[in-house]
C-alpha positions in Angstrom: 155.8 132.9 229.9 155.9 137.0 229.3 159.4 137.5 228.3 160.5 141.4 228.6 161.4 142.7 225.1 165.4 144.1 225.1 165.0 147.7 224.6 168.5 148.2 225.3 167.2 150.0 229.1 168.6 148.6 232.4 166.8 147.8 235.0 165.8 151.5 236.9 163.9 150.1 239.5 165.2 149.4 243.2 163.4 146.3 244.6 162.8 147.6 248.0 161.6 144.1 249.8 164.4 142.3 251.1 165.0 146.0 252.8 161.8 145.9 254.5 162.2 142.3 255.2 165.9 142.9 257.2 163.8 145.5 259.5 160.9 143.9 260.2 163.1 140.8 261.5 165.1 143.6 263.5 161.7 145.2 265.0 160.8 141.4 265.9 164.1 140.9 267.6 164.1 143.9 269.6 159.9 143.1 270.4 161.9 139.9 271.9 164.6 141.1 273.3 163.3 144.6 275.2 161.2 143.1 278.1 164.4 141.3 279.3 166.7 144.2 279.4 164.3 145.6 282.0 164.5 142.6 284.5 165.8 143.6 287.9 169.5 142.4 288.6 168.7 141.0 292.2 165.9 138.9 292.2 163.6 139.6 295.1 160.6 138.2 296.4 157.8 140.8 297.6 155.5 140.6 300.5 151.6 140.4 299.7 149.2 143.5 300.6 146.3 145.2 299.4 147.7 148.5 298.4 146.6 151.3 296.0 148.3 151.5 292.8 151.0 154.1 292.6 151.4 156.9 290.4 153.8 157.1 287.5 156.9 159.0 288.6 160.8 158.7 287.9 161.6 156.8 291.2 165.1 155.8 292.9 165.0 152.3 293.2 166.8 150.7 296.2 166.6 146.9 296.0 167.5 144.3 299.3 167.8 140.5 298.8 167.1 138.2 301.9 171.0 137.5 301.2 171.4 141.0 301.8 172.3 142.5 298.8 171.8 145.7 297.8 171.1 147.8 294.1 170.5 151.1 293.9 168.4 151.7 290.7 169.2 148.3 289.4 173.0 148.2 289.7 174.2 145.7 292.5 176.5 147.8 295.1 177.4 147.3 298.5 175.6 149.1 301.2 178.2 151.5 301.8 177.9 152.6 297.5 174.4 152.8 297.9 174.6 155.3 300.6 177.0 157.6 298.5 174.8 157.3 295.1 171.7 157.6 296.5 172.0 161.2 297.2 172.8 162.1 293.7 170.0 160.0 292.6 167.7 161.6 294.4 169.0 165.2 293.6 168.8 164.1 289.7 165.1 163.1 290.1 162.8 165.5 289.6 160.0 163.5 291.9 162.6 162.9 294.7 160.5 159.6 295.2 162.0 155.9 297.0 160.7 152.9 296.2 162.1 150.4 298.3 161.8 146.6 297.0 162.8 144.4 299.7 162.3 140.6 299.9 159.8 139.4 302.1 162.6 137.3 304.0 165.4 140.2 304.4 165.9 141.5 307.6 163.7 144.3 308.6 166.7 145.7 310.2 168.1 146.3 306.6 165.1 147.8 305.3 165.1 150.5 308.5 168.7 151.1 307.5 167.4 151.4 303.4 164.1 154.3 305.3 167.0 156.4 307.3 169.5 156.0 304.6 166.8 157.4 301.8 165.2 160.5 304.5 168.5 161.2 304.9 169.4 161.7 301.2 166.1 163.7 301.0 163.5 161.7 299.3 160.3 163.6 299.3 158.3 160.2 299.8 159.1 156.6 300.2 157.5 153.9 299.3 157.5 150.1 300.3 156.9 147.4 297.1 154.4 145.0 297.6 152.9 142.5 295.1 149.2 143.0 295.3 147.1 140.2 297.2 144.5 138.3 295.4 140.9 139.5 296.7 138.4 136.8 297.2 135.6 136.4 294.6 132.1 137.8 296.2 
């Protein structure tokens, strides 16, 4: 064993290994929990369709479940709250682009109401969200 001779000087270096370990553990925790925070509050099963991929924009999202529950930008609220908050959300969005996420079993009338309130609120473009159909191999 090698022993350090005592020359009367104290330890002057700082051991940063525990600090690095703690930081790496925090990074891993954030990486694991971040996708959970992005999950929508209302679960909907989107209809399947063959569509083109949408462009990345700053969107305003209206979600409608098959039970008739509404959400604006992942925040659950009654229909009147969506109607009132949509105008402000569109005004603060530079693209003024609205995406309607309606469950495939939701009433068509609810989707039509969403289209109407988006148009009345001043949306520049409106899209209906779907899941991509799997194409048959050639």
